[in-house]
Structure formats: C-alpha cells, structure tokens
N, C-alpha and C positions, 0 to 999 in steps of 0.2 A: 486316440482312436477316432477315426472318422465314421460317425454313425448318425442315425436319425435323431438321437438324443441331443446332438450338438446343433440344434436348429436356430440358435440365436442369430438374429440379423438376417434370416432367410425370408424371402418373399413367398407368398402363395398360401400361407396358413391362416390368414385373416387376423383380425384384431383380437386381443385378449379382453374378454368380457367378464370382469369380476362379478361374483354373485353377491347380491345384496343380502345382508344378514345371514350369510352362509354358516351352517353349523359345522361342527368338527367332523361328523360322519354323515354319510348320505344313504347308507344301507345297513341293515342289521348285522351283516357279516363283517363289516369293516372294523369295528372295535375288536372283534374276536381275532381278525387277521393281524391287527396291530399288536394285540397281546401275545399271539403266537410267535410273531417275529421277535418281539422283545424277549420272550422266554428262550427261544432258540439262540438269540444273540448272547444271552447270559452264559451260555456254555463256553464262550470264549474261543470258538473254533475258527472264526474269521474276523477280519476287521471291517469297519464301515466302508473303507475304501474298496475292499473286495466285494462287498455288497453292491456298491455303486457300479463297479465294472461288470458284474454279472447282469445287472439291470440294463446297462448299456448294450450288452450282447444279445438282448432279446431281438427276434426278427423285427424289422421295421414295421410290418403290418400289425404285429402284436403291440408294439410300443405306441403306435398311433391310435389304435382302436380300443385298447383295454385301459380301464381306470387304474389309478395308482395302486389300490389295494389288490386288484387282480394281478398286477405286475409283481407286487410283493409276494403273492402266493407262488408264482412261478419261480421267482428268485429264491425263495425259501426252500422249495423242493429241489431246485438245481444245486444249491449249496449243500444241502443235506446229502444229496447223492455224491457230489464231488468229494465230500469228506468221509464217505463210507458209513454214514449214520443210517441210511436206508439203501436197500439194494435196488437194482433196476426192476426186478420183478415186483417189489413192493411199490415202486413208483408207478408202474403200469396198472397194478391192481387196486392201489389205494388202501391196501390192507397189510397189516404187519404179518410177516412170515414166521416170526418167533417172538418169544417174550421180550419185553422191553429191557434194555440194559439199565443198570443202576445209574442214576444221575449223579455226576461228580460234583456239579455246581448247581445250586438252586437259589433263587431270589425270593425271600418271603414276601407275602403280600404287603406288609407294612413298610417294606423298604422300596417299593416300586416308585411311589411319588417322589421321595427324596432323590432316587436314582435318576429319574427323568428330569428333575429340576436341576441337578448337578451337571447332567450331560456327560460327555466323554472328552475331557480336555486333551488336546493333542499338542499343546505347547511343551517345549522341553528346555530345561535349565542346563544347557550345555554351552561351552565356549566355542562357537563357530563364527569365524570372521565373515562379515557381510561382503558381498561382491559389489554392492551399490550403496549409495547414500541418498538421503532426501534431496531432491533436485536433480538427480542423475537422469540424463536422457537415455532411454533404453528402447530396445525393440524386441517384440515377441519372436522367439525363434520359430523357424519354419519346420515344425515337428509334425510328422505323420506316422506316429507309432501305431502298432497293432494292439497296444495295450491301453491302459487307463492314462489319460492326459487331462489335467485340469486347466490347460491353456485353451481357451475357446478358439475355434477355427477362424472366426472373424478377426481375431487379434494377432494371428500369426503373420509375421512380416511387417507389422504396423508399429510405428514409433509412439512412445508415450513418455511421461515423466513420473519418477518415483515421488509419490505424495506422502507416504508414511512407511516406516519400517515397523512391522508388528512384532518382530522378535523371531525366535527360532521355533519352528514347528516341524512335525512329522511331514515328510515329503510323500504326498498321497500317491504319486505315480509309481513309486517303488513299493510302497506298503500294500498296494492293491494286489500285488503278485507275490507276496511273501519274500521280497528281496531286501527287506530291512527298512527301518524307519528313515535312514539317511537324513537326519534333521538338518535344516538349513533355513536361512532367513526368508521370511514371507513379507512381501511388500504390497501396499495398495498403489497401483499404477493408474494414473489418469491418462486416458486416451480421448483426444478430441473426436467428436462425432464425425467431423469432416475427414479426419484421418482414416476412420474405419469405413465410412460409407460414401465418401466423396461429396461433391457439391450439393447433392440432394438432401444431405443430412440437415437436421434442424440447426439453425445458426446459434452458436454459443453453447450448444449442448456438449456434454462430455460423459464418458463412462468410466467408472472406477472398477478395476479388476484386481483381485488378490492373486498374486503370482509369486512363485518361488524363484530362487537364484537360477536353477537349472532351466527355467522357462525363458530366461532373458539373456540378451547380449547387449553390449554398448551400441548406441545408435550414433 
C-alpha cells in the first residue's frame, strides 16, 4: 500500500530528534488508551497485521498530525465498527445504544505483564522450502498493492543480498486481510545505501530489511 506511513527515505520531513530521557507516556490518557487497545485485542477479533493496515489507512493529514495514541484510538474505533462490535450510531454518539454483550474472552490483571513480556510470536514450525539461501542476490519486487505490504517503497526494484534466514513466519501481507497466514521464509536482506539512494548516500552504509519470499525475486 502506497501511503504516507511509508515515508522511509523521503526528503522534506526533517531530521529525527530523539527525546532525552523520554518517558513511556506523555499524557494521562495514553496509558488508558494502551490498556484499552490491549483489552480489545484480547478478544481475538483481528490480527496485529490488520491493526497495522487500518492505521496505514488513516487520512494522511491525520497520520502526520496526530500522535501515536490518538491514532490508536481511531484504529480501535474503526476495527470495532468493522467487526460489528459497535454500530455506526454508537460510533457517532460515543454512547452505547444497548446493554453490553457478555465478554467471551477476558485477560485477568495478573496475566497482563506475562502476556506483554511474551508477546505474540508469529514463527511457525512448518516445512516450507526456502526460495533463497544466505548469499543469494535478490531484488525487491515492484509491488504496488492496495493492501498491506511490508516491503518498503524505497526497496522496490532494488538489489540486495540475503544475510540471514530467520525461518518460517506468518506472511503479514495476507494475514492483514484475513486471507490466511501463508507461512513462508523470512530473510534479513542487506541493501547497500548507494543502491537505495544513489551516489549521495553515505559511503559504506547499508540497510538490513526483513522480507518474505513473496517480496523477493532473483537479481
């Protein structure tokens, strides 16, 4: 998906200025929003890949001007509406139109920290043959899908070398749209900076990008 979220390597947005001694949250509502999203995610109605695609689909002006947790709120509301948990009338009014439905799944408070620590592994123990091996010269495919694509725009059509085979993982591009996990090999691919950005790139610099089999073709 070609959107403002895929701004890697683009000019005009200024330097990244890391905050010194930045805390985890910057406003009182942010930890509440994080907790709300985690609670909703525990219902198991959508994947993290679907979550990412919904965030990528925000209008560019919203994506650029709203903070991370403001974006999460919009994403949470949109996904709840998409899955029929809330109605359009409830979305517009901000109030429940009927009594809440019984919760099928719930995460007790004492299980939250272990759950966050463990994360949500997406590696799969299935026998899928790799299309490439370490040292293979590959090229990012020229993909311009209207859906979720984990291949950065700046690496499409660019050549690199497979540096590592991570093993078999859920393919995010299909999982984001309910089209199945389609597990396949995930590689760390080294792209020389000059290959990505030309002679103005820093000499000797390189970028490592994790890409799946379906993102690559032989170079």
